[in-house]
C-alpha positions in Angstrom: -0.2 -0.3 0.0 1.3 2.9 -0.6 1.5 6.6 1.6 -1.7 8.4 0.5 -3.6 4.9 0.8 -2.3 4.6 4.5 -3.4 7.8 4.8 -6.9 7.4 3.6 -7.2 5.0 5.5 -6.4 6.4 8.3 -8.3 9.4 7.8 -11.3 7.1 7.0 -10.7 5.4 10.4 -10.0 8.5 12.2 -13.3 9.4 10.6 -15.2 6.4 11.8 -13.8 6.7 15.5 -15.6 11.0 15.3 -18.7 9.4 13.5 -19.2 7.4 16.8 -18.0 10.1 19.1 -20.5 12.6 17.6 -23.0 10.5 18.4 -22.2 9.6 21.6 -22.3 12.8 22.0 -25.4 13.8 20.6 -26.9 11.0 23.0 -25.2 12.1 25.9 -25.7 15.9 25.1 -30.0 14.4 24.5 -29.9 12.5 27.6 -28.7 15.6 29.5 -31.4 17.2 27.6 -33.8 14.5 28.9 -32.6 14.3 32.8 -32.7 18.8 32.7 -36.4 18.2 31.4 -37.5 16.3 34.1 -35.3 18.6 36.7 -37.5 21.6 35.5 -40.3 19.6 36.0 -39.4 18.7 39.6 -39.3 21.7 40.0 -42.0 23.4 39.1 -43.4 20.5 40.8 -41.9 21.2 43.8 -42.3 25.3 43.5 -46.2 24.2 42.7 -46.9 22.0 45.7 -45.2 25.2 47.9 -47.2 27.3 46.8 -50.5 25.6 47.9 -49.2 24.6 51.4 -48.4 28.0 51.8 -51.7 29.1 51.0 -53.0 26.2 53.6 -51.2 27.1 55.8 -51.4 31.2 55.7 -55.4 30.2 56.0 -54.5 27.7 58.9 -53.0 30.6 60.6 -55.2 33.1 59.7 -57.8 30.5 61.3 -56.1 30.3 64.3 -55.8 34.0 64.9 -59.3 34.5 65.0 -59.7 32.1 67.2 -57.1 33.1 69.7 -58.6 36.9 69.1 -61.8 35.2 70.0 -60.2 33.5 72.9 -58.9 37.0 74.2 -62.1 38.4 73.8 -64.0 35.5 75.6 -60.8 36.0 78.3 -61.4 39.7 79.2 -64.9 39.3 79.5 -64.2 36.6 82.3 -62.4 38.7 83.9 -64.5 41.4 83.6 -67.5 39.3 84.7 -65.2 37.7 87.9 -64.7 42.1 88.5 -67.9 42.7 88.4 -68.4 39.5 90.8 -66.2 40.2 93.1 -67.4 44.2 93.7 -70.7 42.9 93.8 -69.5 40.4 96.5 -67.6 43.2 98.6 -71.2 45.3 98.4 -73.1 42.4 100.0 -70.2 42.0 102.5 -69.9 45.1 103.5 -74.7 45.5 103.5 -74.2 42.4 105.8 -72.0 43.9 107.8 -74.3 46.9 108.3 -77.5 44.7 108.8 -75.0 43.1 111.7 -73.8 46.3 113.3 -77.6 47.4 113.1 -79.3 43.4 114.7 -76.1 44.1 117.0 -77.2 47.9 118.3 -81.0 46.5 118.2 -79.6 43.7 120.7 -77.9 45.1 123.1 -80.3 47.5 123.3 -83.0 45.0 124.1 -80.8 43.5 126.6 -79.3 46.6 128.2 -82.3 49.0 129.0 -85.6 47.5 127.0 -86.5 43.9 128.6 -85.4 41.6 131.0 -82.1 38.8 129.1 -81.6 35.2 129.7 -78.4 33.3 130.8 -76.7 33.9 126.8 -77.3 37.4 126.7 -80.8 36.9 124.9 -84.6 38.8 126.1 -85.9 37.1 128.1 -88.9 37.4 125.3 -87.4 35.4 122.9 -87.8 32.0 124.6 -91.4 33.2 125.2 -92.6 32.5 121.5 -93.5 36.2 121.3 -90.0 38.2 120.1 -90.5 39.5 117.4 -90.6 38.7 113.6 -87.7 37.7 111.8 -85.8 40.4 110.4 -86.8 41.0 106.5 -83.8 39.8 104.5 -84.2 42.0 101.1 -81.5 44.0 100.6 -81.2 47.4 99.8 -81.2 48.6 95.7 -78.3 50.8 96.6 -75.3 50.2 94.6 -77.1 47.2 92.3 -77.3 48.1 88.9 
């Protein structure tokens, strides 16, 4: 074989090798493109799922914030009601104390000058059944709304 024929053969072999390399690179390129498309689709799906989850969580947060507001409002109202009850209790205790003072004054007046008393400090008429009827248990309307 001549030198030119050897060069032609060498070029044919090189050409075939280059063709194989080109085909291999084209296949690899197509594989990479498919991988890229798959990753882009996965990224799109993940972003879409993430957006939906954010919306759902935003909805949950809004609902919980509304419930918290309601609970705080109820707690404030219960605190006001409790304070009102305590104030009413104090007023009633003062009024009861006033009635006790009045009753103690009447009892001491009765015992000291109004009539005989037994050994327990009770008026004699207390045991005979002729005592005054029970005092009224109605409360005055002073201090009540």
